[in-house]
PDBQT receptor file of N, H, CA, C and O in Angstrom, charges set to zero:
ATOM      1  N   UNK A   1      32.361 173.543 190.006  1.00  0.00    +0.000 N 
ATOM      2  CA  UNK A   1      33.064 172.285 190.112  1.00  0.00    +0.000 C 
ATOM      3  C   UNK A   1      34.378 172.519 190.848  1.00  0.00    +0.000 C 
ATOM      4  O   UNK A   1      35.134 173.427 190.501  1.00  0.00    +0.000 OA
ATOM      5  N   UNK A   2      34.647 171.713 191.849  1.00  0.00    +0.000 N 
ATOM      6  H   UNK A   2      34.033 170.975 192.130  1.00  0.00    +0.000 HD
ATOM      7  CA  UNK A   2      35.874 171.839 192.632  1.00  0.00    +0.000 C 
ATOM      8  C   UNK A   2      37.100 171.564 191.775  1.00  0.00    +0.000 C 
ATOM      9  O   UNK A   2      37.040 170.816 190.799  1.00  0.00    +0.000 OA
ATOM     10  N   UNK A   3      38.210 172.179 192.156  1.00  0.00    +0.000 N 
ATOM     11  H   UNK A   3      38.259 172.787 192.948  1.00  0.00    +0.000 HD
ATOM     12  CA  UNK A   3      39.482 171.910 191.499  1.00  0.00    +0.000 C 
ATOM     13  C   UNK A   3      40.104 170.710 192.202  1.00  0.00    +0.000 C 
ATOM     14  O   UNK A   3      40.329 170.732 193.412  1.00  0.00    +0.000 OA
ATOM     15  N   UNK A   4      40.377 169.668 191.432  1.00  0.00    +0.000 N 
ATOM     16  H   UNK A   4      40.194 169.649 190.449  1.00  0.00    +0.000 HD
ATOM     17  CA  UNK A   4      40.835 168.405 191.992  1.00  0.00    +0.000 C 
ATOM     18  C   UNK A   4      42.324 168.192 191.735  1.00  0.00    +0.000 C 
ATOM     19  O   UNK A   4      42.843 168.533 190.672  1.00  0.00    +0.000 OA
ATOM     20  N   UNK A   5      42.992 167.624 192.723  1.00  0.00    +0.000 N 
ATOM     21  H   UNK A   5      42.570 167.347 193.587  1.00  0.00    +0.000 HD
ATOM     22  CA  UNK A   5      44.404 167.230 192.603  1.00  0.00    +0.000 C 
ATOM     23  C   UNK A   5      44.517 165.781 193.039  1.00  0.00    +0.000 C 
ATOM     24  O   UNK A   5      44.292 165.500 194.216  1.00  0.00    +0.000 OA
ATOM     25  N   UNK A   6      44.846 164.863 192.179  1.00  0.00    +0.000 N 
ATOM     26  H   UNK A   6      45.029 165.091 191.223  1.00  0.00    +0.000 HD
ATOM     27  CA  UNK A   6      45.065 165.045 190.751  1.00  0.00    +0.000 C 
ATOM     28  C   UNK A   6      43.749 165.294 190.013  1.00  0.00    +0.000 C 
ATOM     29  O   UNK A   6      42.666 165.078 190.558  1.00  0.00    +0.000 OA
ATOM     30  N   UNK A   7      43.860 165.747 188.780  1.00  0.00    +0.000 N 
ATOM     31  H   UNK A   7      44.739 165.923 188.337  1.00  0.00    +0.000 HD
ATOM     32  CA  UNK A   7      42.664 166.042 187.969  1.00  0.00    +0.000 C 
ATOM     33  C   UNK A   7      41.758 164.828 187.856  1.00  0.00    +0.000 C 
ATOM     34  O   UNK A   7      40.536 164.956 187.918  1.00  0.00    +0.000 OA
ATOM     35  N   UNK A   8      42.345 163.660 187.692  1.00  0.00    +0.000 N 
ATOM     36  H   UNK A   8      43.338 163.556 187.642  1.00  0.00    +0.000 HD
ATOM     37  CA  UNK A   8      41.612 162.387 187.666  1.00  0.00    +0.000 C 
ATOM     38  C   UNK A   8      42.383 161.375 188.476  1.00  0.00    +0.000 C 
ATOM     39  O   UNK A   8      43.614 161.382 188.482  1.00  0.00    +0.000 OA
ATOM     40  N   UNK A   9      41.673 160.511 189.155  1.00  0.00    +0.000 N 
ATOM     41  H   UNK A   9      40.673 160.505 189.150  1.00  0.00    +0.000 HD
ATOM     42  CA  UNK A   9      42.349 159.436 189.873  1.00  0.00    +0.000 C 
ATOM     43  C   UNK A   9      42.571 158.288 188.899  1.00  0.00    +0.000 C 
ATOM     44  O   UNK A   9      41.862 158.176 187.899  1.00  0.00    +0.000 OA
ATOM     45  N   UNK A  10      43.544 157.440 189.181  1.00  0.00    +0.000 N 
ATOM     46  H   UNK A  10      44.121 157.531 189.993  1.00  0.00    +0.000 HD
ATOM     47  CA  UNK A  10      43.852 156.349 188.258  1.00  0.00    +0.000 C 
ATOM     48  C   UNK A  10      42.643 155.442 188.007  1.00  0.00    +0.000 C 
ATOM     49  O   UNK A  10      41.816 155.225 188.893  1.00  0.00    +0.000 OA
ATOM     50  N   UNK A  11      42.564 154.933 186.810  1.00  0.00    +0.000 N 
ATOM     51  H   UNK A  11      43.236 155.109 186.090  1.00  0.00    +0.000 HD
ATOM     52  CA  UNK A  11      41.475 154.030 186.453  1.00  0.00    +0.000 C 
ATOM     53  C   UNK A  11      41.436 152.813 187.373  1.00  0.00    +0.000 C 
ATOM     54  O   UNK A  11      40.367 152.253 187.616  1.00  0.00    +0.000 OA
ATOM     55  N   UNK A  12      42.582 152.407 187.879  1.00  0.00    +0.000 N 
ATOM     56  H   UNK A  12      43.450 152.862 187.682  1.00  0.00    +0.000 HD
ATOM     57  CA  UNK A  12      42.632 151.250 188.781  1.00  0.00    +0.000 C 
ATOM     58  C   UNK A  12      41.796 151.465 190.034  1.00  0.00    +0.000 C 
ATOM     59  O   UNK A  12      41.267 150.502 190.589  1.00  0.00    +0.000 OA
ATOM     60  N   UNK A  13      41.665 152.713 190.493  1.00  0.00    +0.000 N 
ATOM     61  H   UNK A  13      42.096 153.496 190.042  1.00  0.00    +0.000 HD
ATOM     62  CA  UNK A  13      40.820 153.010 191.650  1.00  0.00    +0.000 C 
ATOM     63  C   UNK A  13      39.350 152.771 191.293  1.00  0.00    +0.000 C 
ATOM     64  O   UNK A  13      38.603 152.179 192.072  1.00  0.00    +0.000 OA
ATOM     65  N   UNK A  14      38.948 153.233 190.117  1.00  0.00    +0.000 N 
ATOM     66  H   UNK A  14      39.554 153.714 189.484  1.00  0.00    +0.000 HD
ATOM     67  CA  UNK A  14      37.566 153.029 189.672  1.00  0.00    +0.000 C 
ATOM     68  C   UNK A  14      37.260 151.549 189.448  1.00  0.00    +0.000 C 
ATOM     69  O   UNK A  14      36.129 151.104 189.644  1.00  0.00    +0.000 OA
ATOM     70  N   UNK A  15      38.274 150.795 189.038  1.00  0.00    +0.000 N 
ATOM     71  H   UNK A  15      39.193 151.156 188.879  1.00  0.00    +0.000 HD
ATOM     72  CA  UNK A  15      38.080 149.378 188.725  1.00  0.00    +0.000 C 
ATOM     73  C   UNK A  15      38.100 148.477 189.956  1.00  0.00    +0.000 C 
ATOM     74  O   UNK A  15      37.656 147.331 189.887  1.00  0.00    +0.000 OA
ATOM     75  N   UNK A  16      38.606 148.975 191.075  1.00  0.00    +0.000 N 
ATOM     76  H   UNK A  16      38.967 149.906 191.131  1.00  0.00    +0.000 HD
ATOM     77  CA  UNK A  16      38.745 148.170 192.293  1.00  0.00    +0.000 C 
ATOM     78  C   UNK A  16      37.473 148.264 193.130  1.00  0.00    +0.000 C 
ATOM     79  O   UNK A  16      37.170 149.329 193.669  1.00  0.00    +0.000 OA
ATOM     80  N   UNK A  17      36.719 147.161 193.248  1.00  0.00    +0.000 N 
ATOM     81  H   UNK A  17      36.965 146.296 192.810  1.00  0.00    +0.000 HD
ATOM     82  CA  UNK A  17      35.473 147.213 194.025  1.00  0.00    +0.000 C 
ATOM     83  C   UNK A  17      35.684 147.572 195.493  1.00  0.00    +0.000 C 
ATOM     84  O   UNK A  17      34.766 148.079 196.138  1.00  0.00    +0.000 OA
ATOM     85  N   UNK A  18      36.874 147.321 196.031  1.00  0.00    +0.000 N 
ATOM     86  H   UNK A  18      37.620 146.909 195.507  1.00  0.00    +0.000 HD
ATOM     87  CA  UNK A  18      37.148 147.672 197.420  1.00  0.00    +0.000 C 
ATOM     88  C   UNK A  18      37.381 149.172 197.608  1.00  0.00    +0.000 C 
ATOM     89  O   UNK A  18      37.414 149.666 198.735  1.00  0.00    +0.000 OA
ATOM     90  N   UNK A  19      37.543 149.892 196.494  1.00  0.00    +0.000 N 
ATOM     91  H   UNK A  19      37.516 149.492 195.578  1.00  0.00    +0.000 HD
ATOM     92  CA  UNK A  19      37.762 151.340 196.565  1.00  0.00    +0.000 C 
ATOM     93  C   UNK A  19      36.606 152.118 195.943  1.00  0.00    +0.000 C 
ATOM     94  O   UNK A  19      36.751 153.286 195.582  1.00  0.00    +0.000 OA
ATOM     95  N   UNK A  20      35.472 151.460 195.824  1.00  0.00    +0.000 N 
ATOM     96  H   UNK A  20      35.355 150.511 196.116  1.00  0.00    +0.000 HD
ATOM     97  CA  UNK A  20      34.296 152.089 195.219  1.00  0.00    +0.000 C 
ATOM     98  C   UNK A  20      33.884 153.357 195.958  1.00  0.00    +0.000 C 
ATOM     99  O   UNK A  20      33.500 154.343 195.329  1.00  0.00    +0.000 OA
ATOM    100  N   UNK A  21      33.960 153.339 197.284  1.00  0.00    +0.000 N 
ATOM    101  H   UNK A  21      34.271 152.538 197.795  1.00  0.00    +0.000 HD
ATOM    102  CA  UNK A  21      33.569 154.524 198.058  1.00  0.00    +0.000 C 
ATOM    103  C   UNK A  21      34.491 155.705 197.749  1.00  0.00    +0.000 C 
ATOM    104  O   UNK A  21      34.032 156.846 197.687  1.00  0.00    +0.000 OA
ATOM    105  N   UNK A  22      35.780 155.442 197.555  1.00  0.00    +0.000 N 
ATOM    106  H   UNK A  22      36.152 154.515 197.605  1.00  0.00    +0.000 HD
ATOM    107  CA  UNK A  22      36.709 156.513 197.207  1.00  0.00    +0.000 C 
ATOM    108  C   UNK A  22      36.355 157.110 195.843  1.00  0.00    +0.000 C 
ATOM    109  O   UNK A  22      36.347 158.330 195.680  1.00  0.00    +0.000 OA
ATOM    110  N   UNK A  23      36.065 156.255 194.875  1.00  0.00    +0.000 N 
ATOM    111  H   UNK A  23      36.071 155.263 195.008  1.00  0.00    +0.000 HD
ATOM    112  CA  UNK A  23      35.717 156.737 193.536  1.00  0.00    +0.000 C 
ATOM    113  C   UNK A  23      34.431 157.556 193.571  1.00  0.00    +0.000 C 
ATOM    114  O   UNK A  23      34.349 158.612 192.943  1.00  0.00    +0.000 OA
ATOM    115  N   UNK A  24      33.428 157.076 194.302  1.00  0.00    +0.000 N 
ATOM    116  H   UNK A  24      33.495 156.218 194.812  1.00  0.00    +0.000 HD
ATOM    117  CA  UNK A  24      32.161 157.810 194.389  1.00  0.00    +0.000 C 
ATOM    118  C   UNK A  24      32.347 159.131 195.119  1.00  0.00    +0.000 C 
ATOM    119  O   UNK A  24      31.776 160.146 194.721  1.00  0.00    +0.000 OA
ATOM    120  N   UNK A  25      33.137 159.127 196.179  1.00  0.00    +0.000 N 
ATOM    121  H   UNK A  25      33.601 158.302 196.503  1.00  0.00    +0.000 HD
ATOM    122  CA  UNK A  25      33.395 160.366 196.921  1.00  0.00    +0.000 C 
ATOM    123  C   UNK A  25      34.152 161.367 196.066  1.00  0.00    +0.000 C 
ATOM    124  O   UNK A  25      33.831 162.555 196.074  1.00  0.00    +0.000 OA
ATOM    125  N   UNK A  26      35.150 160.903 195.331  1.00  0.00    +0.000 N 
ATOM    126  H   UNK A  26      35.411 159.938 195.325  1.00  0.00    +0.000 HD
ATOM    127  CA  UNK A  26      35.911 161.783 194.438  1.00  0.00    +0.000 C 
ATOM    128  C   UNK A  26      34.967 162.484 193.463  1.00  0.00    +0.000 C 
ATOM    129  O   UNK A  26      35.000 163.707 193.326  1.00  0.00    +0.000 OA
ATOM    130  N   UNK A  27      34.142 161.714 192.801  1.00  0.00    +0.000 N 
ATOM    131  H   UNK A  27      34.116 160.720 192.912  1.00  0.00    +0.000 HD
ATOM    132  CA  UNK A  27      33.217 162.291 191.819  1.00  0.00    +0.000 C 
ATOM    133  C   UNK A  27      32.213 163.236 192.482  1.00  0.00    +0.000 C 
ATOM    134  O   UNK A  27      31.897 164.292 191.933  1.00  0.00    +0.000 OA
ATOM    135  N   UNK A  28      31.720 162.864 193.641  1.00  0.00    +0.000 N 
ATOM    136  H   UNK A  28      31.977 162.006 194.087  1.00  0.00    +0.000 HD
ATOM    137  CA  UNK A  28      30.741 163.691 194.335  1.00  0.00    +0.000 C 
ATOM    138  C   UNK A  28      31.343 165.033 194.757  1.00  0.00    +0.000 C 
ATOM    139  O   UNK A  28      30.726 166.080 194.562  1.00  0.00    +0.000 OA
ATOM    140  N   UNK A  29      32.541 165.002 195.334  1.00  0.00    +0.000 N 
ATOM    141  H   UNK A  29      33.042 164.151 195.493  1.00  0.00    +0.000 HD
ATOM    142  CA  UNK A  29      33.196 166.251 195.724  1.00  0.00    +0.000 C 
ATOM    143  C   UNK A  29      33.472 167.116 194.503  1.00  0.00    +0.000 C 
ATOM    144  O   UNK A  29      33.223 168.321 194.519  1.00  0.00    +0.000 OA
ATOM    145  N   UNK A  30      33.981 166.505 193.459  1.00  0.00    +0.000 N 
ATOM    146  H   UNK A  30      34.183 165.526 193.446  1.00  0.00    +0.000 HD
ATOM    147  CA  UNK A  30      34.288 167.237 192.223  1.00  0.00    +0.000 C 
ATOM    148  C   UNK A  30      33.045 167.919 191.654  1.00  0.00    +0.000 C 
ATOM    149  O   UNK A  30      33.091 169.084 191.261  1.00  0.00    +0.000 OA
ATOM    150  N   UNK A  31      31.952 167.194 191.614  1.00  0.00    +0.000 N 
ATOM    151  H   UNK A  31      31.914 166.247 191.934  1.00  0.00    +0.000 HD
ATOM    152  CA  UNK A  31      30.756 167.681 190.931  1.00  0.00    +0.000 C 
ATOM    153  C   UNK A  31      29.853 168.566 191.787  1.00  0.00    +0.000 C 
ATOM    154  O   UNK A  31      29.065 169.342 191.246  1.00  0.00    +0.000 OA
ATOM    155  N   UNK A  32      29.954 168.465 193.105  1.00  0.00    +0.000 N 
ATOM    156  H   UNK A  32      30.594 167.835 193.545  1.00  0.00    +0.000 HD
ATOM    157  CA  UNK A  32      29.005 169.197 193.947  1.00  0.00    +0.000 C 
ATOM    158  C   UNK A  32      29.581 170.464 194.588  1.00  0.00    +0.000 C 
ATOM    159  O   UNK A  32      28.822 171.351 194.978  1.00  0.00    +0.000 OA
ATOM    160  N   UNK A  33      30.903 170.560 194.702  1.00  0.00    +0.000 N 
ATOM    161  H   UNK A  33      31.519 169.840 194.386  1.00  0.00    +0.000 HD
ATOM    162  CA  UNK A  33      31.501 171.742 195.315  1.00  0.00    +0.000 C 
ATOM    163  C   UNK A  33      31.805 172.800 194.257  1.00  0.00    +0.000 C 
ATOM    164  O   UNK A  33      32.038 172.482 193.090  1.00  0.00    +0.000 OA
ATOM    165  N   UNK A  34      31.799 174.058 194.682  1.00  0.00    +0.000 N 
ATOM    166  H   UNK A  34      31.610 174.316 195.630  1.00  0.00    +0.000 HD
ATOM    167  CA  UNK A  34      32.104 175.156 193.755  1.00  0.00    +0.000 C 
ATOM    168  C   UNK A  34      33.602 175.199 193.459  1.00  0.00    +0.000 C 
ATOM    169  O   UNK A  34      34.397 174.516 194.104  1.00  0.00    +0.000 OA
ATOM    170  N   UNK A  35      33.965 176.005 192.483  1.00  0.00    +0.000 N 
ATOM    171  H   UNK A  35      33.320 176.560 191.959  1.00  0.00    +0.000 HD
ATOM    172  CA  UNK A  35      35.367 176.090 192.077  1.00  0.00    +0.000 C 
ATOM    173  C   UNK A  35      36.244 176.836 193.086  1.00  0.00    +0.000 C 
ATOM    174  O   UNK A  35      37.448 176.974 192.869  1.00  0.00    +0.000 OA
ATOM    175  N   UNK A  36      35.662 177.311 194.172  1.00  0.00    +0.000 N 
ATOM    176  H   UNK A  36      34.684 177.198 194.347  1.00  0.00    +0.000 HD
ATOM    177  CA  UNK A  36      36.462 177.894 195.245  1.00  0.00    +0.000 C 
ATOM    178  C   UNK A  36      37.170 176.815 196.060  1.00  0.00    +0.000 C 
ATOM    179  O   UNK A  36      38.150 177.100 196.749  1.00  0.00    +0.000 OA
ATOM    180  N   UNK A  37      36.685 175.601 195.985  1.00  0.00    +0.000 N 
ATOM    181  H   UNK A  37      35.889 175.370 195.426  1.00  0.00    +0.000 HD
ATOM    182  CA  UNK A  37      37.239 174.489 196.750  1.00  0.00    +0.000 C 
ATOM    183  C   UNK A  37      38.389 173.829 195.999  1.00  0.00    +0.000 C 
ATOM    184  O   UNK A  37      38.402 173.746 194.770  1.00  0.00    +0.000 OA
ATOM    185  N   UNK A  38      39.349 173.364 196.788  1.00  0.00    +0.000 N 
ATOM    186  H   UNK A  38      39.339 173.431 197.785  1.00  0.00    +0.000 HD
ATOM    187  CA  UNK A  38      40.434 172.529 196.282  1.00  0.00    +0.000 C 
ATOM    188  C   UNK A  38      40.334 171.205 197.028  1.00  0.00    +0.000 C 
ATOM    189  O   UNK A  38      40.218 171.176 198.253  1.00  0.00    +0.000 OA
ATOM    190  N   UNK A  39      40.379 170.121 196.279  1.00  0.00    +0.000 N 
ATOM    191  H   UNK A  39      40.472 170.144 195.284  1.00  0.00    +0.000 HD
ATOM    192  CA  UNK A  39      40.281 168.791 196.877  1.00  0.00    +0.000 C 
ATOM    193  C   UNK A  39      41.527 168.014 196.480  1.00  0.00    +0.000 C 
ATOM    194  O   UNK A  39      41.827 167.846 195.298  1.00  0.00    +0.000 OA
ATOM    195  N   UNK A  40      42.243 167.544 197.494  1.00  0.00    +0.000 N 
ATOM    196  H   UNK A  40      41.999 167.681 198.455  1.00  0.00    +0.000 HD
ATOM    197  CA  UNK A  40      43.457 166.765 197.286  1.00  0.00    +0.000 C 
ATOM    198  C   UNK A  40      43.158 165.317 197.640  1.00  0.00    +0.000 C 
ATOM    199  O   UNK A  40      42.653 165.023 198.724  1.00  0.00    +0.000 OA
ATOM    200  N   UNK A  41      43.474 164.416 196.720  1.00  0.00    +0.000 N 
ATOM    201  H   UNK A  41      43.884 164.654 195.839  1.00  0.00    +0.000 HD
ATOM    202  CA  UNK A  41      43.202 163.002 196.903  1.00  0.00    +0.000 C 
ATOM    203  C   UNK A  41      44.488 162.254 197.244  1.00  0.00    +0.000 C 
ATOM    204  O   UNK A  41      45.531 162.477 196.630  1.00  0.00    +0.000 OA
ATOM    205  N   UNK A  42      44.399 161.368 198.227  1.00  0.00    +0.000 N 
ATOM    206  H   UNK A  42      43.552 161.186 198.727  1.00  0.00    +0.000 HD
ATOM    207  CA  UNK A  42      45.500 160.487 198.637  1.00  0.00    +0.000 C 
ATOM    208  C   UNK A  42      46.718 161.292 199.085  1.00  0.00    +0.000 C 
ATOM    209  O   UNK A  42      47.773 161.258 198.451  1.00  0.00    +0.000 OA
ATOM    210  N   UNK A  43      46.548 162.012 200.185  1.00  0.00    +0.000 N 
ATOM    211  H   UNK A  43      45.691 162.040 200.699  1.00  0.00    +0.000 HD
ATOM    212  CA  UNK A  43      47.594 162.881 200.720  1.00  0.00    +0.000 C 
ATOM    213  C   UNK A  43      48.326 162.151 201.842  1.00  0.00    +0.000 C 
ATOM    214  O   UNK A  43      47.723 161.758 202.841  1.00  0.00    +0.000 OA
ATOM    215  N   UNK A  44      49.624 161.976 201.664  1.00  0.00    +0.000 N 
ATOM    216  H   UNK A  44      50.114 162.295 200.852  1.00  0.00    +0.000 HD
ATOM    217  CA  UNK A  44      50.445 161.315 202.684  1.00  0.00    +0.000 C 
ATOM    218  C   UNK A  44      50.981 162.349 203.663  1.00  0.00    +0.000 C 
ATOM    219  O   UNK A  44      51.194 163.507 203.306  1.00  0.00    +0.000 OA
ATOM    220  N   UNK A  45      51.196 161.918 204.896  1.00  0.00    +0.000 N 
ATOM    221  H   UNK A  45      51.023 160.977 205.186  1.00  0.00    +0.000 HD
ATOM    222  CA  UNK A  45      51.862 162.784 205.855  1.00  0.00    +0.000 C 
ATOM    223  C   UNK A  45      52.909 161.967 206.600  1.00  0.00    +0.000 C 
ATOM    224  O   UNK A  45      52.809 160.747 206.733  1.00  0.00    +0.000 OA
ATOM    225  N   UNK A  46      53.914 162.686 207.076  1.00  0.00    +0.000 N 
ATOM    226  H   UNK A  46      53.995 163.677 206.968  1.00  0.00    +0.000 HD
ATOM    227  CA  UNK A  46      54.987 162.070 207.851  1.00  0.00    +0.000 C 
ATOM    228  C   UNK A  46      54.930 162.624 209.256  1.00  0.00    +0.000 C 
ATOM    229  O   UNK A  46      54.767 163.830 209.442  1.00  0.00    +0.000 OA
ATOM    230  N   UNK A  47      55.062 161.769 210.239  1.00  0.00    +0.000 N 
ATOM    231  H   UNK A  47      55.195 160.790 210.088  1.00  0.00    +0.000 HD
ATOM    232  CA  UNK A  47      54.935 162.174 211.633  1.00  0.00    +0.000 C 
ATOM    233  C   UNK A  47      56.080 163.072 212.083  1.00  0.00    +0.000 C 
ATOM    234  O   UNK A  47      55.870 163.953 212.916  1.00  0.00    +0.000 OA
ATOM    235  N   UNK A  48      57.258 162.876 211.565  1.00  0.00    +0.000 N 
ATOM    236  H   UNK A  48      57.428 162.160 210.888  1.00  0.00    +0.000 HD
ATOM    237  CA  UNK A  48      58.404 163.691 211.966  1.00  0.00    +0.000 C 
ATOM    238  C   UNK A  48      59.123 163.079 213.153  1.00  0.00    +0.000 C 
ATOM    239  O   UNK A  48      58.617 162.154 213.789  1.00  0.00    +0.000 OA
ATOM    240  N   UNK A  49      60.294 163.594 213.444  1.00  0.00    +0.000 N 
ATOM    241  H   UNK A  49      60.705 164.345 212.927  1.00  0.00    +0.000 HD
ATOM    242  CA  UNK A  49      61.104 163.053 214.535  1.00  0.00    +0.000 C 
ATOM    243  C   UNK A  49      60.398 163.177 215.883  1.00  0.00    +0.000 C 
ATOM    244  O   UNK A  49      59.860 164.234 216.214  1.00  0.00    +0.000 OA
ATOM    245  N   UNK A  50      60.403 162.109 216.647  1.00  0.00    +0.000 N 
ATOM    246  H   UNK A  50      60.840 161.250 216.379  1.00  0.00    +0.000 HD
ATOM    247  CA  UNK A  50      59.834 162.116 217.991  1.00  0.00    +0.000 C 
ATOM    248  C   UNK A  50      58.319 162.099 218.040  1.00  0.00    +0.000 C 
ATOM    249  O   UNK A  50      57.748 162.184 219.127  1.00  0.00    +0.000 OA
ATOM    250  N   UNK A  51      57.659 161.996 216.927  1.00  0.00    +0.000 N 
ATOM    251  H   UNK A  51      58.123 161.927 216.043  1.00  0.00    +0.000 HD
ATOM    252  CA  UNK A  51      56.195 162.010 216.877  1.00  0.00    +0.000 C 
ATOM    253  C   UNK A  51      55.675 160.594 216.628  1.00  0.00    +0.000 C 
ATOM    254  O   UNK A  51      55.026 160.340 215.614  1.00  0.00    +0.000 OA
ATOM    255  N   UNK A  52      55.953 159.699 217.527  1.00  0.00    +0.000 N 
ATOM    256  H   UNK A  52      56.481 159.906 218.351  1.00  0.00    +0.000 HD
ATOM    257  CA  UNK A  52      55.631 158.288 217.297  1.00  0.00    +0.000 C 
ATOM    258  C   UNK A  52      54.171 157.947 217.592  1.00  0.00    +0.000 C 
ATOM    259  O   UNK A  52      53.707 156.882 217.185  1.00  0.00    +0.000 OA
ATOM    260  N   UNK A  53      53.449 158.794 218.271  1.00  0.00    +0.000 N 
ATOM    261  H   UNK A  53      53.826 159.659 218.602  1.00  0.00    +0.000 HD
ATOM    262  CA  UNK A  53      52.079 158.458 218.656  1.00  0.00    +0.000 C 
ATOM    263  C   UNK A  53      51.166 158.286 217.434  1.00  0.00    +0.000 C 
ATOM    264  O   UNK A  53      50.418 157.311 217.361  1.00  0.00    +0.000 OA
ATOM    265  N   UNK A  54      51.218 159.201 216.495  1.00  0.00    +0.000 N 
ATOM    266  H   UNK A  54      51.826 159.993 216.555  1.00  0.00    +0.000 HD
ATOM    267  CA  UNK A  54      50.337 159.108 215.340  1.00  0.00    +0.000 C 
ATOM    268  C   UNK A  54      50.974 158.364 214.181  1.00  0.00    +0.000 C 
ATOM    269  O   UNK A  54      50.271 157.721 213.402  1.00  0.00    +0.000 OA
ATOM    270  N   UNK A  55      52.274 158.438 214.053  1.00  0.00    +0.000 N 
ATOM    271  H   UNK A  55      52.845 158.961 214.686  1.00  0.00    +0.000 HD
ATOM    272  CA  UNK A  55      52.962 157.766 212.964  1.00  0.00    +0.000 C 
ATOM    273  C   UNK A  55      52.665 158.387 211.615  1.00  0.00    +0.000 C 
ATOM    274  O   UNK A  55      51.933 159.371 211.511  1.00  0.00    +0.000 OA
ATOM    275  N   UNK A  56      53.243 157.798 210.590  1.00  0.00    +0.000 N 
ATOM    276  H   UNK A  56      53.838 156.999 210.674  1.00  0.00    +0.000 HD
ATOM    277  CA  UNK A  56      52.989 158.245 209.226  1.00  0.00    +0.000 C 
ATOM    278  C   UNK A  56      51.596 157.786 208.817  1.00  0.00    +0.000 C 
ATOM    279  O   UNK A  56      51.049 156.843 209.390  1.00  0.00    +0.000 OA
ATOM    280  N   UNK A  57      51.029 158.456 207.825  1.00  0.00    +0.000 N 
ATOM    281  H   UNK A  57      51.473 159.222 207.359  1.00  0.00    +0.000 HD
ATOM    282  CA  UNK A  57      49.693 158.064 207.407  1.00  0.00    +0.000 C 
ATOM    283  C   UNK A  57      49.308 158.653 206.071  1.00  0.00    +0.000 C 
ATOM    284  O   UNK A  57      50.126 159.232 205.356  1.00  0.00    +0.000 OA
ATOM    285  N   UNK A  58      48.027 158.488 205.753  1.00  0.00    +0.000 N 
ATOM    286  H   UNK A  58      47.362 158.018 206.333  1.00  0.00    +0.000 HD
ATOM    287  CA  UNK A  58      47.501 158.964 204.479  1.00  0.00    +0.000 C 
ATOM    288  C   UNK A  58      46.040 159.346 204.673  1.00  0.00    +0.000 C 
ATOM    289  O   UNK A  58      45.283 158.643 205.343  1.00  0.00    +0.000 OA
ATOM    290  N   UNK A  59      45.658 160.463 204.080  1.00  0.00    +0.000 N 
ATOM    291  H   UNK A  59      46.273 161.034 203.535  1.00  0.00    +0.000 HD
ATOM    292  CA  UNK A  59      44.262 160.894 204.092  1.00  0.00    +0.000 C 
ATOM    293  C   UNK A  59      43.695 160.664 202.695  1.00  0.00    +0.000 C 
ATOM    294  O   UNK A  59      44.316 161.047 201.703  1.00  0.00    +0.000 OA
ATOM    295  N   UNK A  60      42.538 160.051 202.613  1.00  0.00    +0.000 N 
ATOM    296  H   UNK A  60      42.034 159.740 203.418  1.00  0.00    +0.000 HD
ATOM    297  CA  UNK A  60      41.930 159.847 201.298  1.00  0.00    +0.000 C 
ATOM    298  C   UNK A  60      41.623 161.184 200.634  1.00  0.00    +0.000 C 
ATOM    299  O   UNK A  60      41.871 161.362 199.441  1.00  0.00    +0.000 OA
ATOM    300  N   UNK A  61      41.080 162.129 201.416  1.00  0.00    +0.000 N 
ATOM    301  H   UNK A  61      40.880 161.983 202.385  1.00  0.00    +0.000 HD
ATOM    302  CA  UNK A  61      40.715 163.430 200.858  1.00  0.00    +0.000 C 
ATOM    303  C   UNK A  61      41.038 164.544 201.846  1.00  0.00    +0.000 C 
ATOM    304  O   UNK A  61      40.813 164.413 203.049  1.00  0.00    +0.000 OA
ATOM    305  N   UNK A  62      41.566 165.636 201.318  1.00  0.00    +0.000 N 
ATOM    306  H   UNK A  62      41.749 165.743 200.341  1.00  0.00    +0.000 HD
ATOM    307  CA  UNK A  62      41.722 166.876 202.067  1.00  0.00    +0.000 C 
ATOM    308  C   UNK A  62      40.998 167.942 201.262  1.00  0.00    +0.000 C 
ATOM    309  O   UNK A  62      41.322 168.182 200.099  1.00  0.00    +0.000 OA
ATOM    310  N   UNK A  63      40.011 168.581 201.891  1.00  0.00    +0.000 N 
ATOM    311  H   UNK A  63      39.748 168.386 202.836  1.00  0.00    +0.000 HD
ATOM    312  CA  UNK A  63      39.176 169.577 201.217  1.00  0.00    +0.000 C 
ATOM    313  C   UNK A  63      39.491 170.932 201.829  1.00  0.00    +0.000 C 
ATOM    314  O   UNK A  63      39.415 171.100 203.047  1.00  0.00    +0.000 OA
ATOM    315  N   UNK A  64      39.847 171.906 200.983  1.00  0.00    +0.000 N 
ATOM    316  H   UNK A  64      39.909 171.770 199.994  1.00  0.00    +0.000 HD
ATOM    317  CA  UNK A  64      40.188 173.238 201.482  1.00  0.00    +0.000 C 
ATOM    318  C   UNK A  64      39.391 174.307 200.750  1.00  0.00    +0.000 C 
ATOM    319  O   UNK A  64      39.015 174.154 199.588  1.00  0.00    +0.000 OA
ATOM    320  N   UNK A  65      39.149 175.397 201.475  1.00  0.00    +0.000 N 
ATOM    321  H   UNK A  65      39.455 175.522 202.419  1.00  0.00    +0.000 HD
ATOM    322  CA  UNK A  65      38.417 176.545 200.947  1.00  0.00    +0.000 C 
ATOM    323  C   UNK A  65      39.094 177.779 201.526  1.00  0.00    +0.000 C 
ATOM    324  O   UNK A  65      39.492 177.753 202.691  1.00  0.00    +0.000 OA
ATOM    325  N   UNK A  66      39.242 178.858 200.763  1.00  0.00    +0.000 N 
ATOM    326  H   UNK A  66      38.919 178.879 199.817  1.00  0.00    +0.000 HD
ATOM    327  CA  UNK A  66      39.988 180.025 201.247  1.00  0.00    +0.000 C 
ATOM    328  C   UNK A  66      39.396 180.715 202.466  1.00  0.00    +0.000 C 
ATOM    329  O   UNK A  66      40.127 181.397 203.185  1.00  0.00    +0.000 OA
ATOM    330  N   UNK A  67      38.114 180.568 202.726  1.00  0.00    +0.000 N 
ATOM    331  H   UNK A  67      37.520 180.014 202.143  1.00  0.00    +0.000 HD
ATOM    332  CA  UNK A  67      37.537 181.275 203.877  1.00  0.00    +0.000 C 
ATOM    333  C   UNK A  67      36.835 180.353 204.874  1.00  0.00    +0.000 C 
ATOM    334  O   UNK A  67      36.177 180.831 205.798  1.00  0.00    +0.000 OA
ATOM    335  N   UNK A  68      36.965 179.061 204.700  1.00  0.00    +0.000 N 
ATOM    336  H   UNK A  68      37.499 178.673 203.949  1.00  0.00    +0.000 HD
ATOM    337  CA  UNK A  68      36.307 178.125 205.637  1.00  0.00    +0.000 C 
ATOM    338  C   UNK A  68      37.311 177.251 206.327  1.00  0.00    +0.000 C 
ATOM    339  O   UNK A  68      36.939 176.409 207.145  1.00  0.00    +0.000 OA
TER     340      UNK A  68
């Protein structure tokens, strides 16, 4: 089972029909990946000074593995 950050997503995500895909993906990643994986949910990034092309944003999931 993958190590998830946060350990559980808020119940409001599970209750929101517009975010059903996020809830299903969270559970699927958690349950199907080995414990070597780390999965970060709702990761924000900042573009930084002079980086106006991409702007600030958010990734629903970032999946990392020590050798992949």
